[in-house]
C-alpha distance (Angstrom), angle and dihedral (degrees) to the residues before:
residue distance angle dihedral
X1 . . .
X2 3.78 . .
X3 3.83 91.9 .
X4 3.77 93.9 52.3
X5 3.78 92.2 47.8
X6 3.76 95.3 50.6
X7 3.78 93.9 45.6
X8 3.79 92.1 46.0
X9 3.79 89.7 54.2
X10 3.81 91.1 54.9
X11 3.79 87.1 56.1
X12 3.79 100.7 45.3
X13 3.78 106.3 31.6
X14 3.86 92.3 75.0
X15 3.81 87.9 67.4
X16 3.80 103.2 76.3
X17 3.82 98.5 117.0
X18 3.77 116.0 81.0
X19 3.77 94.2 -158.7
X20 3.82 118.0 76.4
X21 3.80 107.4 -123.4
X22 3.78 124.4 -134.3
X23 3.80 112.0 -92.0
X24 3.77 116.1 -109.3
X25 3.80 125.8 -146.6
X26 3.75 97.3 -137.8
X27 3.82 140.0 15.8
X28 3.74 123.8 -101.4
X29 3.81 122.4 -118.2
X30 3.81 87.7 -108.2
X31 3.83 90.4 57.6
X32 3.78 90.4 48.9
X33 3.79 90.2 51.1
X34 3.79 92.4 49.0
X35 3.80 89.9 47.8
X36 3.80 91.3 51.4
X37 3.78 91.5 51.6
X38 3.76 91.6 47.3
X39 3.81 91.9 48.9
X40 3.84 91.1 53.6
X41 3.79 90.7 52.6
X42 3.78 92.7 50.5
X43 3.81 93.9 50.2
X44 3.77 92.5 44.5
X45 3.78 88.6 58.7
X46 3.84 87.4 70.5
X47 3.81 88.0 -139.1
X48 3.84 100.7 112.5
X49 3.83 107.8 118.0
X50 3.77 108.5 -110.1
X51 3.83 97.9 -153.7
X52 3.77 107.1 108.6
X53 3.80 93.6 -153.9
X54 3.78 90.9 58.8
X55 3.77 94.3 45.5
X56 3.80 95.0 46.9
X57 3.82 92.2 45.8
X58 3.81 92.1 52.1
X59 3.78 93.1 46.2
X60 3.80 90.3 48.5
X61 3.80 93.5 49.6
X62 3.82 93.0 45.0
X63 3.79 94.0 48.8
X64 3.78 91.1 47.8
X65 3.80 91.1 53.3
X66 3.86 93.2 44.9
X67 3.82 88.6 60.5
X68 3.80 87.1 69.1
X69 3.77 95.2 43.5
X70 3.81 127.0 111.2
X71 3.82 90.2 -100.7
X72 3.82 113.9 21.4
X73 3.82 91.5 172.7
X74 3.81 88.7 73.8
X75 3.84 118.8 107.8
X76 3.82 111.8 -104.8
X77 3.75 134.3 177.2
X78 3.78 128.6 170.4
X79 3.79 134.7 -154.9
X80 3.79 140.9 172.0
X81 3.80 122.1 -128.1
X82 3.75 127.5 -155.7
X83 3.78 100.3 -118.5
X84 3.80 128.9 125.3
X85 3.83 96.7 -145.7
X86 3.79 120.5 103.1
X87 3.77 103.5 -112.3
X88 3.80 151.6 98.2
X89 3.84 134.1 -162.3
X90 3.77 142.5 -158.4
X91 3.80 118.5 -138.2
X92 3.80 134.7 -175.0
X93 3.78 120.4 -57.4
X94 3.79 92.7 21.3
X95 3.82 97.5 -65.3
X96 3.82 105.2 155.2
X97 3.80 125.1 -174.5
X98 3.79 132.2 -167.4
X99 3.79 125.6 -163.0
X100 3.77 119.7 -127.7
X101 3.79 85.3 -127.7
X102 3.79 89.6 63.0
X103 3.80 91.9 52.2
X104 3.80 94.1 46.0
X105 3.80 91.8 48.9
X106 3.79 94.3 49.1
X107 3.77 117.3 103.7
X108 3.77 96.2 -162.8
X109 3.79 140.4 19.1
X110 3.79 86.9 -114.7
X111 3.83 89.3 66.6
X112 3.79 91.3 52.7
X113 3.84 89.7 46.3
X114 3.85 88.3 48.7
X115 3.82 90.5 55.5
X116 3.84 91.3 48.7
X117 3.79 94.5 45.7
X118 3.80 89.7 51.2
X119 3.78 92.0 53.3
X120 3.79 92.6 43.3
X121 3.82 88.7 54.8
X122 3.83 90.2 54.6
X123 3.77 87.0 57.4
X124 3.84 99.0 44.1
X125 3.78 91.4 47.9
X126 3.83 89.8 52.5
X127 3.80 93.2 -127.2
X128 3.80 93.3 150.0
X129 3.85 92.5 47.1
X130 3.82 90.9 50.8
X131 3.76 90.6 48.9
X132 3.80 92.5 50.5
X133 3.79 91.4 48.9
X134 3.74 93.3 48.9
X135 3.80 96.8 49.2
X136 3.78 93.6 40.9
X137 3.80 91.5 -146.9
X138 3.77 139.3 81.1
X139 3.76 97.8 -96.9
X140 3.80 89.4 149.0
X141 3.76 89.3 63.7
X142 3.80 91.6 52.8
X143 3.82 90.2 51.0
X144 3.76 92.9 44.4
X145 3.81 89.4 52.2
X146 3.82 89.0 51.5
X147 3.83 89.1 48.9
X148 3.85 90.2 51.7
X149 3.81 90.6 50.4
X150 3.79 92.1 49.3
X151 3.76 91.1 49.1
X152 3.80 89.0 51.0
X153 3.79 89.5 52.1
X154 3.77 93.4 -112.2
X155 3.80 106.6 165.1
X156 3.84 96.0 -171.3
X157 3.79 96.3 82.3
X158 3.80 116.7 130.4
X159 3.80 93.0 -123.3
X160 3.78 93.3 170.8
X161 3.82 90.0 65.9
X162 3.79 91.6 51.6
X163 3.81 91.7 48.6
X164 3.80 89.6 51.1
X165 3.80 91.6 55.3
X166 3.79 90.2 47.7
X167 3.79 91.4 52.2
X168 3.79 93.0 49.0
X169 3.83 91.4 50.9
X170 3.78 97.2 51.1
X171 3.81 95.9 93.9
X172 3.80 89.3 56.0
X173 3.81 100.4 46.2
X174 3.81 102.4 66.0
X175 3.81 99.3 78.7
X176 3.78 97.7 44.1
X177 3.86 96.1 42.2
X178 3.81 88.5 53.1
X179 3.77 89.9 46.1
X180 3.79 91.4 52.8
X181 3.83 88.9 49.6
X182 3.78 92.0 49.6
X183 3.84 96.5 46.8
X184 3.76 91.5 40.6
X185 3.81 91.4 54.6
X186 3.81 89.2 54.5
X187 3.75 90.0 51.5
X188 3.79 90.3 52.8
X189 3.76 91.7 52.8
X190 3.85 94.4 47.0
X191 3.80 90.5 50.8
X192 3.78 93.2 47.8
X193 3.79 100.2 -107.8
X194 3.81 123.7 133.9
X195 3.86 106.4 -99.2
X196 3.80 87.3 -142.1
X197 3.78 86.0 79.9
X198 3.83 88.8 78.0
X199 3.82 92.0 51.5
X200 3.82 92.5 47.9
X201 3.79 91.7 52.3
X202 3.84 92.6 51.9
X203 3.76 89.5 50.6
X204 3.83 91.5 51.7
X205 3.81 91.7 50.4
X206 3.77 91.7 50.9
X207 3.82 96.2 43.0
X208 3.83 99.4 40.8
X209 3.84 105.8 127.6
X210 3.80 90.2 -145.5
X211 3.82 94.9 54.0
X212 3.71 122.5 115.8
X213 3.82 111.1 -99.1
X214 3.77 88.7 -121.9
X215 3.81 90.2 63.4
X216 3.82 93.2 40.9
X217 3.77 96.9 55.8
X218 3.79 106.8 28.8
X219 3.82 108.0 119.4
X220 3.79 97.3 -135.8
X221 3.87 89.9 71.1
X222 3.79 91.4 54.6
X223 3.78 92.9 48.6
X224 3.83 91.6 46.5
X225 3.82 90.8 52.2
X226 3.82 90.8 50.5
X227 3.74 91.5 48.3
X228 3.82 91.8 47.4
X229 3.79 92.8 49.5
X230 3.82 91.1 53.5
X231 3.80 91.4 50.1
X232 3.78 95.8 49.0
X233 3.81 92.5 43.2
X234 3.80 88.9 63.3
X235 3.82 92.3 58.9
X236 3.77 127.8 78.8
X237 3.76 133.7 168.8
X238 3.80 148.4 102.6
X239 3.74 105.1 -55.9
X240 3.81 131.7 -167.3
X241 3.76 116.9 -84.3
X242 3.77 120.4 -134.8
X243 3.76 112.0 -74.0
X244 3.78 119.7 -124.5
X245 3.80 87.5 -121.4
X246 3.79 90.8 59.8
X247 3.78 92.9 46.8
X248 3.85 95.5 47.8
X249 3.80 95.5 45.1
X250 3.78 90.7 50.2
X251 3.84 91.1 47.1
X252 3.82 91.8 49.8
X253 3.80 92.0 49.8
X254 3.80 89.5 52.5
X255 3.83 91.0 46.8
X256 3.80 93.2 53.8
X257 3.78 92.9 43.9
X258 3.82 96.7 48.1
X259 3.78 100.7 25.1
X260 3.78 92.5 -127.2
X261 3.79 142.8 77.0
X262 3.79 118.7 -97.3
X263 3.78 106.1 -142.9
X264 3.78 116.4 -134.6
X265 3.81 137.6 -170.9
X266 3.81 87.8 -111.0
X267 3.81 105.6 94.8
X268 3.85 93.5 -163.9
X269 3.80 91.6 53.1
X270 3.77 92.0 49.7
X271 3.83 91.8 50.4
X272 3.81 87.9 48.6
X273 3.79 92.2 53.9
X274 3.85 93.1 44.5
X275 3.81 87.7 54.9
X276 3.82 91.6 43.9
X277 3.79 91.8 49.7
X278 3.79 92.4 48.9
X279 3.82 90.3 49.5
X280 3.78 91.6 48.2
X281 3.83 88.6 50.4
X282 3.86 90.8 48.9
X283 3.83 91.1 -116.3
X284 3.75 91.7 136.8
X285 3.80 98.9 168.1
X286 3.74 91.4 50.5
X287 3.80 89.3 47.7
X288 3.84 89.1 52.2
X289 3.81 90.4 54.9
X290 3.80 92.7 53.5
X291 3.81 95.7 43.4
X292 3.81 92.2 50.9
X293 3.83 88.6 53.6
X294 3.81 89.5 48.6
X295 3.82 93.3 49.4
X296 3.84 88.4 61.5
X297 3.77 89.5 58.9
X298 3.80 108.0 30.9
X299 3.76 136.1 36.7
X300 3.81 102.0 178.5
X301 3.80 123.7 129.5
X302 3.82 97.3 -100.1
X303 3.84 89.8 57.0
X304 3.79 93.9 52.3
X305 3.81 92.3 45.6
X306 3.81 92.3 50.4
X307 3.82 90.7 46.0
X308 3.83 89.7 51.9
X309 3.81 92.0 50.6
X310 3.82 91.8 49.1
X311 3.83 94.6 48.6
X312 3.78 90.1 46.3
X313 3.79 90.0 58.1
X314 3.81 88.5 50.0
X315 3.81 88.2 55.1
X316 3.81 90.6 -114.8
X317 3.76 91.7 133.5
X318 3.85 98.8 164.0
X319 3.78 91.3 50.6
X320 3.81 91.3 45.5
X321 3.86 91.2 52.6
X322 3.83 90.3 47.1
X323 3.82 89.4 59.2
X324 3.81 93.1 44.8
X325 3.80 90.2 51.6
X326 3.81 90.4 58.1
X327 3.81 91.2 66.5
X328 3.81 113.8 99.3
X329 3.83 110.4 -114.7
X330 3.79 96.8 -50.5
X331 3.77 126.7 159.6
X332 3.79 87.2 -149.6
X333 3.81 93.1 62.5
X334 3.80 91.7 47.0
X335 3.78 90.9 49.1
X336 3.79 93.8 52.1
X337 3.84 92.2 40.4
X338 3.83 87.7 57.8
X339 3.83 91.5 46.8
X340 3.82 89.5 49.3
X341 3.78 92.1 55.2
X342 3.76 89.5 46.5
X343 3.83 94.4 49.5
X344 3.83 87.5 52.1
X345 3.85 93.9 51.2
X346 3.78 96.0 -103.5
X347 3.82 98.7 122.7
X348 3.78 97.5 158.3
X349 3.79 92.5 53.9
X350 3.83 89.7 50.0
X351 3.80 89.2 51.4
X352 3.79 92.3 48.0
X353 3.75 97.3 52.1
X354 3.83 95.7 44.1
X355 3.79 93.7 41.5
X356 3.76 91.1 52.2
X357 3.82 91.8 52.3
X358 3.81 94.8 47.4
X359 3.78 91.9 49.6
X360 3.80 89.1 66.1
X361 3.83 99.8 31.0
X362 3.79 136.4 47.6
X363 3.78 90.9 -129.1
X364 3.82 129.6 -168.3
X365 3.76 130.7 -74.9
X366 3.80 89.7 -104.0
X367 3.80 94.2 56.0
X368 3.81 93.9 50.1
X369 3.82 91.2 47.3
X370 3.80 90.4 50.8
X371 3.78 93.0 48.8
X372 3.81 89.0 48.5
X373 3.81 91.1 54.3
X374 3.78 91.3 46.9
X375 3.82 90.2 53.3
X376 3.79 89.0 51.8
X377 3.86 89.0 54.7
X378 3.81 89.0 47.8
X379 3.83 91.3 51.4
X380 3.84 93.7 -115.8
X381 3.80 99.9 128.9
X382 3.81 96.3 164.2
X383 3.82 90.1 61.1
X384 3.80 91.6 41.7
X385 3.80 89.7 56.9
X386 3.83 89.8 46.5
X387 3.77 94.4 56.2
X388 3.76 91.3 43.2
X389 3.82 85.3 56.9
X390 3.80 91.3 51.0
X391 3.82 89.8 50.8
X392 3.79 90.3 52.3
X393 3.81 91.6 52.0
X394 3.80 88.7 55.5
X395 3.81 87.2 56.5
X396 3.78 91.7 50.8
X397 3.82 91.8 -111.6
X398 3.81 98.2 135.1
X399 3.81 100.3 161.0
X400 3.81 91.9 49.5
X401 3.77 88.4 48.5
X402 3.80 91.2 55.0
X403 3.80 89.6 52.8
X404 3.84 90.8 52.8
X405 3.78 92.0 47.9
X406 3.77 89.6 50.0
X407 3.81 90.8 52.7
X408 3.82 90.4 51.1
X409 3.79 90.2 48.9
X410 3.84 92.5 50.3
X411 3.81 94.3 57.4
X412 3.77 105.7 30.7
X413 3.79 118.6 114.6
X414 3.82 93.0 -166.4
X415 3.80 115.4 97.6
X416 3.82 91.9 -159.5
X417 3.79 92.1 51.8
X418 3.83 90.2 45.9
X419 3.78 89.5 57.1
X420 3.83 93.3 46.1
X421 3.81 91.0 50.1
X422 3.80 90.7 47.9
X423 3.83 91.4 55.8
X424 3.84 92.6 46.7
X425 3.77 92.9 49.9
X426 3.82 91.9 49.5
X427 3.80 92.9 49.2
X428 3.76 93.7 48.9
X429 3.81 93.1 46.3
X430 3.84 89.4 50.6
X431 3.84 90.6 50.8
X432 3.79 91.4 47.4
X433 3.85 89.7 51.4
X434 3.78 91.2 49.1
X435 3.81 91.1 51.3
X436 3.80 91.7 48.7
X437 3.74 93.1 52.2
X438 3.82 93.9 51.5
X439 3.79 116.2 100.3
X440 3.81 115.6 -103.2
């Protein structure tokens, strides 16, 4: 109950203003600062899902949807949080989170896309910015801190104060919640998803047995559902079917939560989970049997990645890399290809493939941490510190990142790297100074 309430507040509090603001093409420095503070709080909760396949999938889906948003030039980033409640939230600077409970409770990828499109719409319509301007204080930080405490299972939160704020805001939420529903539905249609996904999500939030009674009975939810049903009923077409990525990520979350496979009518998905279970249990030959059966039926990215992981454990490194190479431009495949080389005592090859990818792409926290550890094994501590610094930036920890860069700079023997590190330190220090000089 507490979790649902806090997360719901993060969604609806940004909707105080009744007038829809003009869309802006870029975020202010103040928004970036607020986003950075929010990002730190989320990571410090230790609830961000570690699985790189899950993180990359969510980012990919979120970015794909944002292209069809009202303002695709906005900054967005997406992450999954380990939390069994059915919810999601939009934070400052376009940081959007989804609970594992939301994914597990979804019955289609369109539902998950509906949740993301709704949160993206809160960002593009500047609901959070307008709220922050109206209140004149960093209420979002207070709420994010409460969120972090909830995620860390801290039972000392003053929930009554949060509930009071929610009650006071209810007269202001109706217009913008409906607006996010309406715009989000358009995004679903443009991206090929069934708009009914939005309606189904709203029903789940209302009917969730664990929801706070306030959320279950408040009339705006009923009206929103009715309005959403009418919108989706007007649309017809051939919509996207659930991707194999969505199905496998959901199945793996269930597996780790319940310690067992949930059998489905989808034969390919069952074979995938049999192979995954055998790999997880270190029964590599059994895993090989299942994955070879699956490869006859399915050629989607998750199948190739799992095949590569299995053959890597069997010390069939060339065959493992052949499967990883079949994946279309995915950070996940590069990550596991680097791990496969490392597990088979080919550290330099692991470094090479991951370094090449991260030179051209921002990458995730996990990829930079892996490359840092590979550089430690290769005896290149200056570059290990550098990628640790990059990982810290992705967590919003700018000051700690500067310290890591300085360590790298103090030990490097490369003049070129020394100059690169000097520039990065100067830029980060300038940004930190700008943030510190902004009004609270």
